[in-house]
DSSP file (Angstrom, degrees, kcal/mol; ACC not computed):
  #  RESIDUE AA STRUCTURE BP1 BP2  ACC     N-H-->O    O-->H-N    N-H-->O    O-->H-N    TCO  KAPPA ALPHA  PHI   PSI    X-CA   Y-CA   Z-CA
    1    1 A M              0   0    0      0, 0.0    26,-0.2     0, 0.0     2,-0.1   0.000 360.0 360.0 360.0 142.6   -9.8   -5.6    4.0
    2    2 A E        -     0   0    0     24,-1.3    26,-0.1     1,-0.1    23,-0.0  -0.401 360.0-175.1 -71.1 140.9   -8.4   -6.8    7.2
    3    3 A T        +     0   0    0     -2,-0.1    -1,-0.1     2,-0.0     3,-0.1   0.234  32.4 133.6-122.8  13.6  -10.7   -6.7   10.2
    4    4 A E  S    S-     0   0    0      1,-0.2     2,-0.1     0, 0.0    -2,-0.0  -0.187  71.8 -77.5 -62.8 160.1   -8.5   -7.7   13.2
    5    5 A S        -     0   0    0      1,-0.0     2,-0.3     6,-0.0    -1,-0.2  -0.359  57.1-168.9 -61.2 131.4   -8.7   -5.7   16.4
    6    6 A K        -     0   0    0     -3,-0.1    -1,-0.0    -2,-0.1    -3,-0.0  -0.884  21.5-112.7-124.2 153.7   -6.7   -2.5   16.0
    7    7 A G     >  -     0   0    0     -2,-0.3     4,-2.5    38,-0.1     5,-0.2  -0.222  45.4 -93.0 -72.6 174.0   -5.6    0.1   18.4
    8    8 A P  H  > S+     0   0    0      0, 0.0     4,-1.8     0, 0.0     5,-0.1   0.842 124.0  48.1 -63.3 -35.2   -7.0    3.6   18.2
    9    9 A V  H  > S+     0   0    0      2,-0.2     4,-2.5     1,-0.2     5,-0.2   0.945 113.6  46.3 -71.8 -46.1   -4.3    5.0   15.9
   10   10 A A  H  > S+     0   0    0      1,-0.2     4,-2.5     2,-0.2    -1,-0.2   0.902 112.9  51.3 -60.6 -41.0   -4.5    2.1   13.5
   11   11 A A  H  X S+     0   0    0     -4,-2.5     4,-2.5     1,-0.2    -1,-0.2   0.887 110.4  48.5 -63.7 -38.9   -8.3    2.3   13.5
   12   12 A E  H  X S+     0   0    0     -4,-1.8     4,-2.6     2,-0.2     5,-0.2   0.889 109.6  52.1 -69.4 -39.1   -8.1    6.1   12.8
   13   13 A I  H  X S+     0   0    0     -4,-2.5     4,-2.3     2,-0.2     5,-0.2   0.956 112.5  46.2 -57.8 -50.4   -5.6    5.5    9.9
   14   14 A E  H  X S+     0   0    0     -4,-2.5     4,-2.5     1,-0.2    -2,-0.2   0.921 112.6  50.0 -59.4 -46.8   -8.0    2.9    8.4
   15   15 A K  H  X S+     0   0    0     -4,-2.5     4,-2.3     1,-0.2    -1,-0.2   0.926 112.1  46.7 -59.2 -48.1  -11.0    5.2    8.8
   16   16 A R  H  X S+     0   0    0     -4,-2.6     4,-2.5     1,-0.2     5,-0.3   0.897 113.5  47.8 -65.3 -40.4   -9.4    8.2    7.2
   17   17 A L  H  X>S+     0   0    0     -4,-2.3     4,-2.4    -5,-0.2     5,-0.6   0.897 111.7  50.2 -68.9 -39.0   -8.1    6.2    4.3
   18   18 A L  H  X5S+     0   0    0     -4,-2.5     4,-1.2    -5,-0.2    -2,-0.2   0.925 115.5  43.2 -61.8 -44.4  -11.4    4.5    3.7
   19   19 A E  H  <5S+     0   0    0     -4,-2.3    -2,-0.2    -5,-0.2    -1,-0.2   0.901 121.6  37.6 -69.1 -42.0  -13.2    7.8    3.7
   20   20 A A  H  <5S+     0   0    0     -4,-2.5    -2,-0.2    -5,-0.2    -3,-0.2   0.844 131.8  19.8 -82.2 -34.5  -10.7    9.8    1.6
   21   21 A L  H  <5S-     0   0    0     -4,-2.4    36,-0.4    -5,-0.3    35,-0.2   0.540  79.8-141.5-119.1  -8.8   -9.7    7.2   -1.0
   22   22 A S     << -     0   0    0     -4,-1.2    34,-0.3    -5,-0.6    -4,-0.2   0.923  32.1-158.8  45.0  58.0  -12.3    4.4   -1.1
   23   23 A P        -     0   0    0      0, 0.0    32,-0.3     0, 0.0     3,-0.1  -0.257  25.7-145.4 -67.9 152.4   -9.7    1.7   -1.5
   24   24 A T  S    S+     0   0    0     30,-2.3     2,-0.3     1,-0.3    31,-0.2   0.660  92.9  20.5 -85.9 -19.4  -10.5   -1.7   -3.0
   25   25 A A  E     +A   54   0A   0     29,-1.5    29,-2.5   -24,-0.0     2,-0.3  -0.983  69.6 172.5-147.6 139.1   -7.9   -3.2   -0.6
   26   26 A L  E     +A   53   0A   0     -2,-0.3   -24,-1.3    27,-0.2     2,-0.4  -0.967   6.5 175.1-151.0 130.3   -6.5   -1.8    2.6
   27   27 A N  E     -A   52   0A   0     25,-2.4    25,-2.6    -2,-0.3     2,-0.6  -0.960   9.8-166.2-137.2 117.8   -4.2   -3.4    5.3
   28   28 A V  E     -A   51   0A   0     -2,-0.4     2,-0.5    23,-0.2    23,-0.2  -0.925  12.6-167.6-105.6 116.2   -2.9   -1.3    8.2
   29   29 A I  E     -A   50   0A   0     21,-3.2    21,-2.3    -2,-0.6     2,-0.8  -0.910  16.6-140.3-111.4 125.5   -0.1   -3.1    9.9
   30   30 A N  E     +A   49   0A   0     -2,-0.5     3,-0.3    19,-0.2    19,-0.2  -0.763  24.8 172.2 -85.6 110.8    1.3   -2.0   13.3
   31   31 A D    >   +     0   0    0     17,-2.1     3,-1.4    -2,-0.8     4,-0.4   0.274  44.3 110.9 -97.8   7.9    5.1   -2.4   13.2
   32   32 A S  G >   +     0   0    0     16,-0.9     3,-1.8     1,-0.3     4,-0.3   0.814  66.5  62.9 -59.8 -35.7    5.7   -0.7   16.5
   33   33 A A  G >  S+     0   0    0      1,-0.3     3,-0.9    -3,-0.3    -1,-0.3   0.824  99.1  57.0 -60.2 -30.3    6.8   -3.8   18.4
   34   34 A S  G <  S+     0   0    0     -3,-1.4    -1,-0.3     1,-0.2    -2,-0.2   0.621 110.3  44.7 -73.8 -12.4    9.7   -4.1   16.0
   35   35 A H  G X  S+     0   0    0     -3,-1.8     3,-2.5    -4,-0.4    -1,-0.2   0.225  76.6 145.3-116.7  11.6   10.8   -0.6   17.0
   36   36 A H  T <  S+     0   0    0     -3,-0.9     3,-0.1     1,-0.3    -3,-0.1  -0.293  76.8  11.7 -54.7 127.1   10.4   -0.8   20.7
   37   37 A G  T 3  S+     0   0    0      1,-0.3    -1,-0.3     4,-0.0     2,-0.1   0.360 105.4 113.5  85.6  -5.3   13.1    1.3   22.4
   38   38 A H  S X  S-     0   0    0     -3,-2.5     3,-2.0     1,-0.2    -1,-0.3  -0.408  82.4 -68.2 -91.2 171.6   14.2    3.0   19.2
   39   39 A A  T 3  S+     0   0    0      1,-0.3    -1,-0.2    -2,-0.1     3,-0.1  -0.332 123.2  25.4 -56.5 136.4   13.9    6.6   18.2
   40   40 A G  T 3  S+     0   0    0      1,-0.3     2,-0.9    -3,-0.1    -1,-0.3   0.277  82.8 130.3  90.0 -10.9   10.3    7.6   17.8
   41   41 A D    <   -     0   0    0     -3,-2.0    -1,-0.3    -6,-0.2    -4,-0.0  -0.677  32.6-178.2 -77.3 109.6    8.9    4.8   20.1
   42   42 A D        -     0   0    0     -2,-0.9    -1,-0.2    -3,-0.1    -3,-0.0   0.389  46.3-110.9 -92.2   4.1    6.6    6.8   22.3
   43   43 A G  S    S+     0   0    0      1,-0.0    -2,-0.1    -3,-0.0    -7,-0.0   0.409  93.5 107.3  84.3  -2.8    5.6    3.8   24.4
   44   44 A S  S    S-     0   0    0      1,-0.0    -3,-0.0     2,-0.0    -1,-0.0   0.693  84.2-126.6 -79.8 -18.9    2.1    3.8   23.1
   45   45 A G  S    S+     0   0    0    -13,-0.1   -13,-0.3   -38,-0.0   -12,-0.2   0.538  91.8  83.1  80.7   5.9    2.6    0.7   21.0
   46   46 A E        +     0   0    0    -14,-0.1     3,-0.1   -15,-0.1    -2,-0.0  -0.596  50.5 100.1-141.7  76.7    1.3    2.6   18.0
   47   47 A S  S    S+     0   0    0      1,-0.3    36,-2.4    -2,-0.1    37,-1.9   0.547  73.8  53.1-130.7 -20.9    4.0    4.7   16.4
   48   48 A H  E     + b   0  84A   0     35,-0.2   -17,-2.1    34,-0.2   -16,-0.9  -0.982  64.3 168.3-126.9 130.1    5.3    2.7   13.4
   49   49 A F  E     -Ab  30  85A   0     35,-2.2    37,-2.4    -2,-0.4     2,-0.4  -0.942  28.9-148.0-139.4 157.4    3.0    1.4   10.6
   50   50 A T  E     -Ab  29  86A   0    -21,-2.3   -21,-3.2    -2,-0.3     2,-0.5  -0.997  18.3-161.7-119.3 132.9    2.9   -0.1    7.2
   51   51 A V  E     -Ab  28  87A   0     35,-3.0    37,-3.3    -2,-0.4     2,-0.6  -0.974   6.0-170.3-116.8 123.3    0.0    0.7    4.9
   52   52 A E  E     +Ab  27  88A   0    -25,-2.6   -25,-2.4    -2,-0.5     2,-0.4  -0.965  21.8 169.0-109.6 117.3   -0.8   -1.5    2.0
   53   53 A I  E     -Ab  26  89A   0     35,-2.6    37,-2.6    -2,-0.6     2,-0.4  -0.992  23.4-170.0-139.4 136.4   -3.5    0.2   -0.1
   54   54 A T  E     +Ab  25  90A   0    -29,-2.5   -30,-2.3    -2,-0.4   -29,-1.5  -0.992  25.1 149.6-123.0 126.4   -5.0   -0.3   -3.5
   55   55 A C    >   -     0   0    0     35,-2.1     3,-1.6    -2,-0.4     4,-0.2  -0.996  54.0-118.1-157.4 155.9   -7.3    2.3   -5.0
   56   56 A E  G >  S+     0   0    0    -34,-0.3     3,-1.9    -2,-0.3    -1,-0.1   0.796 106.1  71.4 -61.8 -31.8   -8.4    3.7   -8.3
   57   57 A A  G 3  S+     0   0    0    -36,-0.4    -1,-0.3     1,-0.3    34,-0.1   0.701  91.5  60.7 -60.9 -18.5   -7.1    7.2   -7.4
   58   58 A F  G X  S+     0   0    0     -3,-1.6     3,-2.2    32,-0.2    -1,-0.3   0.590  73.9 119.1 -86.1 -10.5   -3.5    5.8   -7.8
   59   59 A A  T <  S+     0   0    0     -3,-1.9     3,-0.1     1,-0.3    -3,-0.0  -0.353  89.1   3.2 -59.0 127.1   -4.0    4.9  -11.5
   60   60 A G  T 3  S+     0   0    0      1,-0.3     2,-0.3    -2,-0.1    -1,-0.3   0.470 104.5 125.2  76.6   2.3   -1.5    6.9  -13.6
   61   61 A Q    <   -     0   0    0     -3,-2.2    -1,-0.3     1,-0.1    30,-0.1  -0.682  61.3-118.1 -95.5 147.1    0.1    8.5  -10.5
   62   62 A S     >  -     0   0    0     -2,-0.3     4,-2.2    -3,-0.1     5,-0.2  -0.299  32.3-104.9 -71.4 165.1    3.8    8.3   -9.6
   63   63 A R  H  > S+     0   0    0      1,-0.2     4,-2.1     2,-0.2     5,-0.2   0.905 122.8  51.5 -57.4 -42.8    4.9    6.6   -6.4
   64   64 A L  H  > S+     0   0    0      1,-0.2     4,-2.2     2,-0.2    -1,-0.2   0.916 109.0  48.8 -63.2 -44.5    5.5   10.1   -4.8
   65   65 A N  H  > S+     0   0    0      2,-0.2     4,-2.1     1,-0.2    -1,-0.2   0.863 109.2  53.6 -65.4 -34.7    2.0   11.3   -5.7
   66   66 A R  H  X S+     0   0    0     -4,-2.2     4,-2.0     2,-0.2    -1,-0.2   0.926 109.5  47.8 -63.7 -44.2    0.5    8.2   -4.3
   67   67 A Q  H  X S+     0   0    0     -4,-2.1     4,-2.9     1,-0.2    -2,-0.2   0.882 109.4  53.9 -64.8 -37.5    2.3    8.7   -1.0
   68   68 A R  H  X S+     0   0    0     -4,-2.2     4,-2.6     2,-0.2    -1,-0.2   0.896 106.7  51.8 -62.9 -40.1    1.2   12.4   -1.0
   69   69 A L  H  X S+     0   0    0     -4,-2.1     4,-2.1     2,-0.2    -2,-0.2   0.913 112.1  46.1 -62.6 -42.4   -2.4   11.3   -1.4
   70   70 A V  H  X S+     0   0    0     -4,-2.0     4,-1.8     2,-0.2    -2,-0.2   0.946 113.6  48.3 -64.7 -48.4   -2.1    8.9    1.6
   71   71 A N  H  X S+     0   0    0     -4,-2.9     4,-1.5     1,-0.2     7,-0.2   0.888 110.9  51.1 -60.5 -39.8   -0.3   11.5    3.7
   72   72 A K  H  < S+     0   0    0     -4,-2.6    -1,-0.2     1,-0.2     3,-0.2   0.916 108.7  51.4 -63.5 -42.6   -3.0   14.1    2.8
   73   73 A A  H  < S+     0   0    0     -4,-2.1    -1,-0.2     1,-0.2    -2,-0.2   0.845 111.8  47.3 -62.8 -33.1   -5.7   11.7    3.8
   74   74 A L  H >< S+     0   0    0     -4,-1.8     3,-2.0     1,-0.2    -1,-0.2   0.710  84.9 166.5 -83.7 -20.8   -4.0   11.1    7.2
   75   75 A G  T ><  +     0   0    0     -4,-1.5     3,-1.5     1,-0.3     4,-0.4  -0.125  65.1   9.9  50.0-125.6   -3.5   14.8    7.8
   76   76 A D  T >> S+     0   0    0      1,-0.3     4,-2.9     2,-0.2     3,-0.8   0.658 114.0  77.3 -65.2 -18.4   -2.5   15.6   11.4
   77   77 A L  H <>>S+     0   0    0     -3,-2.0     5,-2.5     1,-0.2     4,-2.1   0.873  89.2  58.9 -58.2 -34.8   -2.0   12.0   12.4
   78   78 A M  H <45S+     0   0    0     -3,-1.5    -1,-0.2    -7,-0.2    -2,-0.2   0.790 115.8  32.7 -68.1 -26.7    1.4   12.1   10.5
   79   79 A Q  H <45S+     0   0    0     -3,-0.8    -2,-0.2    -4,-0.4    -1,-0.2   0.811 129.4  33.2 -93.2 -35.8    2.6   14.9   12.7
   80   80 A D  H  <5S+     0   0    0     -4,-2.9    -3,-0.2     1,-0.0    -2,-0.2   0.816 131.4  12.4 -95.9 -33.3    0.9   14.0   16.0
   81   81 A K  T  <5S+     0   0    0     -4,-2.1     2,-0.5    -5,-0.4    -3,-0.2   0.689 107.6  69.6-121.5 -26.8    0.6   10.2   16.3
   82   82 A V      < +     0   0    0     -5,-2.5   -34,-0.2     1,-0.2    -1,-0.1  -0.870  41.7 179.2-109.4 124.6    2.7    8.5   13.7
   83   83 A H  S    S+     0   0    0    -36,-2.4     2,-0.3    -2,-0.5   -35,-0.2   0.874  75.0   6.5 -85.3 -41.5    6.5    8.4   13.8
   84   84 A A  E     -b   48   0A   0    -37,-1.9   -35,-2.2   -44,-0.1     2,-0.4  -1.000  60.1-177.6-146.3 143.5    7.1    6.3   10.7
   85   85 A M  E     -b   49   0A   0     -2,-0.3     2,-0.5   -37,-0.2   -35,-0.2  -0.964  14.5-154.4-145.4 126.6    5.0    4.8    7.9
   86   86 A A  E     -b   50   0A   0    -37,-2.4   -35,-3.0    -2,-0.4     2,-0.5  -0.861  20.6-156.7 -93.0 131.2    5.9    2.6    5.0
   87   87 A I  E     -b   51   0A   0     -2,-0.5     2,-0.6   -37,-0.2   -35,-0.2  -0.949  17.0-176.0-118.0 122.9    3.4    3.0    2.2
   88   88 A K  E     +b   52   0A   0    -37,-3.3   -35,-2.6    -2,-0.5     2,-0.5  -0.885  19.4 178.3-114.2  95.3    2.8    0.4   -0.4
   89   89 A A  E     +b   53   0A   0     -2,-0.6     2,-0.3   -37,-0.2   -35,-0.2  -0.867   2.1 172.3-109.6 128.7    0.3    2.0   -2.8
   90   90 A R  E     -b   54   0A   0    -37,-2.6   -35,-2.1    -2,-0.5   -32,-0.2  -0.941  30.7-124.5-132.9 152.7   -1.0    0.3   -5.9
   91   91 A A    >   -     0   0    0     -2,-0.3     3,-2.0   -33,-0.2   -35,-0.2  -0.602  42.1-103.4 -84.9 157.7   -3.6    0.9   -8.6
   92   92 A P  T 3  S+     0   0    0      0, 0.0   -36,-0.1     0, 0.0    -1,-0.1   0.786 119.1  54.5 -55.8 -31.0   -6.2   -1.9   -9.1
   93   93 A D  T 3         0   0    0      1,-0.2   -37,-0.0   -37,-0.1     0, 0.0   0.338 360.0 360.0 -87.8   8.8   -4.5   -3.2  -12.3
   94   94 A E    <         0   0    0     -3,-2.0    -1,-0.2     0, 0.0   -40,-0.0   0.433 360.0 360.0-101.2 360.0   -1.1   -3.6  -10.7
């Protein structure tokens, strides 16, 4: 799992996903700089993310159900802090 310095929103995303899903791999990428000045850019520098996550809970789940599990784990962050998130969710054997 990536350990580079993260802003508070990225750190909270990582914390919640680690606690809820116990992933074997997790990478939270802040894409906000690519969206500066676009809709949803709140000026915080943390509004757009990509999450790459591998965990056992995704085995046998559809892409939609995997995204639902991630969104559920993130809860209010998805409404309050995150404008957009790309989710790349895989089971360990994929």
